[in-house]
MARFITOR-101982 format. One record per residue: x, y, z of N, C-alpha, C, O, CB in turn; chain. Coordinates in pm, whole numbers, padded with zeros to 5 digits. Glycine has a CB too. Layout:
N
SITE;neast;nnorth;nup;caeast;canorth;caup;ceast;cnorth;cup;oeast;onorth;oup;cbeast;cbnorth;cbup;unit
SITE;X;Y;Z;X;Y;Z;X;Y;Z;X;Y;Z;X;Y;Z;A
...
This chain:
105
SITE;neast;nnorth;nup;caeast;canorth;caup;ceast;cnorth;cup;oeast;onorth;oup;cbeast;cbnorth;cbup;unit
SITE;00057;-00098;00003;00026;-00035;00008;00080;00149;00032;00152;00197;00119;-00024;-00106;00051;A
SITE;00013;00211;-00077;00098;00327;-00120;00053;00411;00052;-00041;00377;00123;00033;00421;-00308;A
SITE;00168;00543;00088;00118;00645;00169;-00019;00683;00186;-00089;00686;00288;00172;00741;00135;A
SITE;-00055;00724;00014;-00237;00783;00057;-00330;00672;00093;-00452;00685;00091;-00331;00860;-00089;A
SITE;-00249;00531;00138;-00399;00470;00098;-00378;00394;00289;-00456;00359;00378;-00410;00314;-00103;A
SITE;-00237;00399;00272;-00192;00421;00477;-00295;00490;00544;-00367;00447;00633;-00036;00537;00527;A
SITE;-00295;00644;00473;-00295;00751;00595;-00495;00741;00513;-00557;00833;00569;-00143;00959;00585;A
SITE;-00539;00707;00468;-00680;00669;00517;-00751;00560;00646;-00848;00574;00721;-00724;00621;00400;A
SITE;-00648;00446;00626;-00667;00309;00729;-00671;00461;00837;-00757;00509;00912;-00497;00140;00749;A
SITE;-00537;00498;00799;-00532;00592;00965;-00639;00702;01026;-00662;00741;01140;-00397;00690;00965;A
SITE;-00688;00731;00913;-00811;00843;00964;-00974;00728;00975;-01085;00745;01025;-00835;01010;00799;A
SITE;-00927;00649;00922;-01036;00590;00932;-01078;00524;01136;-01169;00513;01218;-01009;00466;00799;A
SITE;-00940;00500;01119;-00868;00435;01301;-00910;00588;01370;-00990;00578;01463;-00615;00391;01318;A
SITE;-00871;00708;01340;-00850;00809;01396;-01035;00868;01437;-01062;00947;01526;-00743;00899;01292;A
SITE;-01128;00806;01349;-01241;00841;01354;-01293;00725;01451;-01348;00772;01551;-01300;00861;01218;A
SITE;-01289;00577;01448;-01327;00537;01546;-01362;00559;01649;-01474;00578;01696;-01293;00499;01559;A
SITE;-01227;00558;01706;-01133;00608;01791;-01217;00761;01900;-01225;00791;02019;-00989;00657;01672;A
SITE;-01271;00823;01750;-01317;00911;01839;-01454;00908;01833;-01512;00984;01910;-01267;01036;01822;A
SITE;-01536;00822;01741;-01674;00816;01776;-01725;00681;01876;-01835;00645;01919;-01748;00815;01634;A
SITE;-01606;00636;01886;-01666;00557;02018;-01603;00569;02147;-01661;00546;02253;-01666;00411;01999;A
SITE;-01437;00621;02131;-01407;00616;02248;-01321;00524;02235;-01288;00496;02350;-01501;00601;02336;A
SITE;-01247;00440;02141;-01125;00362;02143;-01096;00306;02057;-01113;00332;01938;-01111;00287;02217;A
SITE;-01041;00208;02112;-00961;00166;01965;-00982;00061;01912;-00944;-00042;01968;-00828;00156;01964;A
SITE;-01054;00055;01783;-01081;-00101;01717;-01041;-00189;01715;-00951;-00214;01636;-01086;-00126;01629;A
SITE;-01086;-00277;01801;-01027;-00428;01819;-01050;-00486;01693;-01084;-00431;01589;-01098;-00522;01937;A
SITE;-01019;-00635;01723;-01030;-00748;01650;-01166;-00784;01568;-01187;-00780;01447;-01002;-00846;01740;A
SITE;-01230;-00810;01646;-01375;-00783;01664;-01485;-00684;01566;-01593;-00718;01518;-01373;-00729;01793;A
SITE;-01429;-00576;01560;-01505;-00453;01555;-01426;-00467;01393;-01318;-00517;01361;-01474;-00301;01690;A
SITE;-01555;-00386;01296;-01576;-00419;01194;-01560;-00228;01181;-01605;-00150;01264;-01712;-00531;01164;A
SITE;-01467;-00181;01023;-01451;-00046;01011;-01585;-00044;00982;-01642;00042;01050;-01347;00017;00914;A
SITE;-01671;-00115;00895;-01804;00022;00867;-01891;00022;00985;-01966;-00052;01049;-01926;-00006;00717;A
SITE;-01826;00197;00982;-01920;00208;01110;-01972;00335;01030;-01938;00364;00916;-01845;00227;01292;A
SITE;-02077;00420;01125;-02125;00534;01077;-02089;00664;01207;-02134;00671;01321;-02294;00502;01041;A
SITE;-01986;00762;01131;-01943;00867;01175;-02083;00909;01290;-02070;00935;01410;-01902;00969;01042;A
SITE;-02187;00908;01227;-02307;01016;01312;-02359;00917;01472;-02431;00967;01558;-02497;01045;01171;A
SITE;-02307;00785;01478;-02279;00693;01540;-02206;00706;01704;-02106;00776;01721;-02210;00632;01446;A
SITE;-02259;00642;01797;-02123;00643;01917;-02084;00482;01898;-01998;00434;01972;-02179;00689;02122;A
SITE;-02143;00409;01808;-02111;00290;01772;-02129;00242;01670;-02208;00291;01590;-02144;00225;01828;A
SITE;-02059;00136;01646;-02065;00088;01540;-02144;-00005;01497;-02174;-00114;01546;-01980;00064;01520;A
SITE;-02198;00087;01331;-02339;00073;01317;-02315;-00010;01110;-02259;00036;01011;-02442;00283;01350;A
SITE;-02382;-00127;01130;-02359;-00258;00979;-02408;-00137;00877;-02359;-00150;00765;-02505;-00455;00970;A
SITE;-02492;-00025;00891;-02596;00072;00782;-02425;00115;00742;-02363;00025;00685;-02752;00236;00864;A
SITE;-02389;00179;00755;-02257;00208;00706;-02167;00168;00574;-02110;00238;00490;-02196;00170;00797;A
SITE;-02183;-00030;00596;-02065;-00101;00510;-02086;-00057;00414;-01972;-00026;00380;-02048;-00242;00492;A
SITE;-02181;-00011;00293;-02164;00009;00157;-02107;00139;00131;-02046;00151;00025;-02285;-00007;00087;A
SITE;-02120;00295;00251;-02074;00398;00190;-01902;00352;00240;-01799;00381;00179;-02155;00555;00243;A
SITE;-01918;00271;00375;-01716;00269;00350;-01652;00149;00243;-01529;00144;00235;-01618;00217;00534;A
SITE;-01764;00016;00132;-01696;-00025;00053;-01661;00095;-00043;-01548;00097;-00093;-01754;-00135;00003;A
SITE;-01759;00203;-00075;-01746;00228;-00160;-01604;00327;-00155;-01538;00353;-00255;-01864;00259;-00197;A
SITE;-01576;00374;-00022;-01484;00442;00029;-01362;00355;-00020;-01273;00389;-00098;-01505;00464;00179;A
SITE;-01376;00248;00036;-01254;00195;00037;-01215;00136;-00150;-01099;00129;-00190;-01263;00063;00168;A
SITE;-01322;00104;-00229;-01277;00189;-00379;-01239;00317;-00402;-01131;00347;-00453;-01373;00197;-00466;A
SITE;-01290;00362;-00381;-01243;00529;-00426;-01051;00548;-00346;-00968;00631;-00383;-01402;00685;-00314;A
SITE;-01035;00454;-00247;-00955;00478;-00177;-00826;00396;-00264;-00708;00433;-00269;-01000;00443;-00034;A
SITE;-00898;00249;-00343;-00801;00196;-00404;-00730;00252;-00553;-00617;00254;-00602;-00850;00075;-00411;A
SITE;-00859;00292;-00590;-00870;00362;-00775;-00755;00462;-00649;-00644;00414;-00672;-01098;00463;-00896;A
SITE;-00741;00547;-00560;-00655;00600;-00614;-00503;00648;-00558;-00428;00745;-00557;-00721;00681;-00651;A
SITE;-00513;00497;-00508;-00352;00440;-00483;-00322;00355;-00623;-00219;00287;-00625;-00336;00319;-00322;A
SITE;-00396;00356;-00722;-00357;00273;-00859;-00350;00137;-00868;-00290;00065;-00947;-00233;00303;-00905;A
SITE;-00438;00106;-00750;-00507;-00028;-00791;-00531;-00072;-00907;-00537;00028;-00979;-00614;-00041;-00750;A
SITE;-00553;-00183;-00983;-00589;-00200;-01057;-00766;-00186;-01046;-00832;-00164;-00945;-00519;-00296;-01084;A
SITE;-00821;-00209;-01210;-01003;-00128;-01174;-01070;-00304;-01113;-01167;-00303;-01037;-01136;-00038;-01405;A
SITE;-01020;-00415;-01146;-01058;-00545;-01068;-01114;-00558;-00975;-01226;-00589;-00935;-00984;-00607;-01035;A
SITE;-00936;-00505;-00909;-00927;-00485;-00773;-01040;-00430;-00654;-01092;-00469;-00549;-00831;-00406;-00776;A
SITE;-01039;-00295;-00763;-01086;-00152;-00662;-01325;-00252;-00713;-01432;-00227;-00659;-01000;00139;-00804;A
SITE;-01306;-00309;-00779;-01440;-00343;-00835;-01454;-00403;-00712;-01547;-00380;-00634;-01465;-00430;-00978;A
SITE;-01312;-00523;-00682;-01362;-00643;-00597;-01421;-00577;-00452;-01524;-00594;-00387;-01224;-00760;-00567;A
SITE;-01298;-00492;-00436;-01294;-00419;-00283;-01425;-00363;-00299;-01464;-00364;-00182;-01163;-00291;-00245;A
SITE;-01529;-00309;-00375;-01626;-00200;-00341;-01715;-00344;-00334;-01794;-00338;-00240;-01666;-00047;-00463;A
SITE;-01721;-00466;-00406;-01820;-00592;-00391;-01856;-00643;-00301;-01974;-00676;-00287;-01795;-00685;-00436;A
SITE;-01724;-00675;-00173;-01675;-00733;-00063;-01625;-00669;00057;-01637;-00709;00173;-01591;-00798;-00101;A
SITE;-01557;-00542;00007;-01524;-00502;00107;-01376;-00540;00163;-01317;-00475;00248;-01621;-00534;00176;A
SITE;-01335;-00639;00110;-01237;-00692;00134;-01086;-00658;00035;-01124;-00628;-00078;-01288;-00819;00137;A
SITE;-00976;-00656;00041;-00870;-00675;-00004;-00821;-00819;00022;-00798;-00880;00127;-00796;-00579;00039;A
SITE;-00812;-00850;-00097;-00736;-00996;-00053;-00591;-00997;-00114;-00578;-00959;-00230;-00823;-01143;-00117;A
SITE;-00492;-01034;-00048;-00282;-01009;-00104;-00219;-01137;-00034;-00213;-01160;00087;-00166;-00819;-00009;A
SITE;-00182;-01199;-00119;-00152;-01273;-00098;-00055;-01287;00079;-00008;-01392;00122;-00114;-01287;-00222;A
SITE;-00050;-01177;00137;00011;-01190;00251;-00148;-01202;00349;-00163;-01262;00456;00131;-01051;00279;A
SITE;-00226;-01145;00290;-00351;-01174;00432;-00412;-01290;00335;-00407;-01371;00428;-00502;-01007;00490;A
SITE;-00461;-01361;00239;-00489;-01492;00219;-00513;-01589;00282;-00609;-01663;00259;-00432;-01527;00175;A
SITE;-00426;-01608;00377;-00463;-01745;00513;-00502;-01678;00621;-00518;-01730;00732;-00323;-01851;00576;A
SITE;-00517;-01569;00595;-00618;-01557;00770;-00780;-01507;00712;-00871;-01489;00794;-00532;-01376;00920;A
SITE;-00801;-01490;00573;-00982;-01529;00562;-01002;-01674;00561;-00924;-01768;00549;-01063;-01473;00408;A
SITE;-01105;-01667;00573;-01179;-01761;00556;-01230;-01838;00423;-01169;-01802;00323;-01259;-01720;00614;A
SITE;-01320;-01926;00402;-01327;-02048;00268;-01458;-01945;00230;-01553;-02006;00179;-01367;-02275;00310;A
SITE;-01475;-01811;00247;-01653;-01717;00188;-01611;-01563;00172;-01663;-01468;00112;-01822;-01715;00347;A
SITE;-01530;-01572;00225;-01409;-01432;00184;-01342;-01478;00057;-01345;-01406;-00043;-01262;-01402;00316;A
SITE;-01296;-01565;00058;-01202;-01613;-00041;-01277;-01608;-00191;-01254;-01562;-00303;-01153;-01769;00001;A
SITE;-01396;-01694;-00113;-01477;-01722;-00269;-01565;-01615;-00266;-01662;-01640;-00337;-01572;-01878;-00295;A
SITE;-01571;-01514;-00215;-01602;-01368;-00230;-01534;-01335;-00358;-01556;-01350;-00478;-01550;-01274;-00106;A
SITE;-01440;-01283;-00280;-01294;-01252;-00325;-01298;-01314;-00520;-01285;-01275;-00636;-01158;-01366;-00192;A
SITE;-01312;-01376;-00476;-01298;-01491;-00654;-01430;-01404;-00743;-01436;-01303;-00814;-01371;-01748;-00625;A
SITE;-01511;-01493;-00700;-01625;-01446;-00740;-01621;-01291;-00803;-01591;-01266;-00920;-01711;-01461;-00625;A
SITE;-01654;-01202;-00713;-01581;-01029;-00722;-01543;-01014;-00840;-01604;-00943;-00919;-01442;-00986;-00631;A
SITE;-01410;-01094;-00878;-01299;-01070;-01003;-01377;-01121;-01115;-01414;-01051;-01209;-01141;-01160;-00991;A
SITE;-01403;-01259;-01099;-01491;-01323;-01132;-01635;-01199;-01263;-01656;-01183;-01384;-01534;-01386;-00964;A
SITE;-01683;-01158;-01153;-01774;-01074;-01249;-01750;-00950;-01264;-01849;-00893;-01310;-01900;-01071;-01217;A
SITE;-01651;-00871;-01245;-01560;-00777;-01318;-01501;-00844;-01441;-01536;-00765;-01529;-01444;-00729;-01226;A
SITE;-01448;-00920;-01488;-01417;-00958;-01644;-01578;-00999;-01694;-01599;-01026;-01812;-01286;-01113;-01662;A
SITE;-01659;-01000;-01619;-01774;-01088;-01709;-01827;-00936;-01790;-01830;-00910;-01910;-01930;-01194;-01587;A
SITE;-01872;-00842;-01657;-01875;-00684;-01706;-01803;-00655;-01801;-01834;-00598;-01906;-01835;-00588;-01616;A
SITE;-01712;-00692;-01769;-01594;-00582;-01842;-01626;-00619;-02029;-01641;-00539;-02121;-01375;-00641;-01778;A
SITE;-01627;-00743;-02028;-01666;-00819;-02146;-01825;-00818;-02181;-01860;-00900;-02266;-01618;-00964;-02124;A
SITE;-01910;-00745;-02134;-02036;-00703;-02209;-02030;-00557;-02206;-02116;-00496;-02268;-02177;-00757;-02145;A
SITE;-01919;-00477;-02127;-01984;-00335;-02182;-01828;-00362;-02318;-01809;-00280;-02408;-01985;-00139;-02020;A
């Protein structure tokens, strides 16, 4: 990740800390509503969109940005072993969907 992507992640952590009064834990989701004192799943779509925008700004390929927007994860060689089978399958499906959409358009 480049400095811009890392700074965006730091900003999400800062906002989480500011809104909840604590650091995010391993079971917390970064998908939180900045207007709420507690993490809210309703903000997930907005966070996925922001993550995709960050991927675009970081210069990631369009298929990766699409998959990030679709599932809210970035799968890499470093983290793929930490994901469960459903998460890896969702990533693979999102990349396949991008290829199909690209052929259609």
